[in-house]
C-alpha positions, -999 to +999 in steps of 0.1 A: -120+727+909-103+737+876-119+737+843-099+728+812-106+731+776-100+704+751-072+707+725-076+700+688-053+703+658-060+699+621-034+695+594-039+695+557-014+689+529-018+698+493-006+719+464-010+757+461-010+771+426-005+808+424-012+827+391-017+863+382-054+859+386-053+843+421-045+812+440-060+777+440-055+752+469-058+716+459-059+695+491-045+660+492-048+647+527-062+660+560-057+648+595-054+659+631-063+650+666-083+662+695-083+655+732-111+654+757-119+686+777-113+670+811-077+667+825-084+632+840-095+618+807-067+636+789-040+621+812-056+586+811-057+586+773-021+598+771-010+570+795-029+543+777-016+554+743+020+555+756+017+521+771+003+507+738+030+523+717+059+512+740+046+476+738+043+478+700+078+492+697+091+463+718+073+437+697+085+451+663+121+457+674+121+495+673+134+498+709+163+474+702+172+494+670+171+527+690+194+512+716+218+500+689+218+535+672+223+552+706+253+529+714+268+535+680+266+573+684+281+573+719+311+552+710 
């Protein structure tokens, strides 16, 4: 039995103003993700998300556009 640890990532965007007296961070947005600690749930979540995103890309024409761009660069 293997024990895995969950993964998390946080990202923040903003503006850093540096003066002679110091620095001030003005955050604009924050985001990130985390995954469950179990490998089974992690793989299941990745599979379901991938399936959803592929179906969405087919519906909105993104896959057709990628095929068109790939064909244009190969010729």
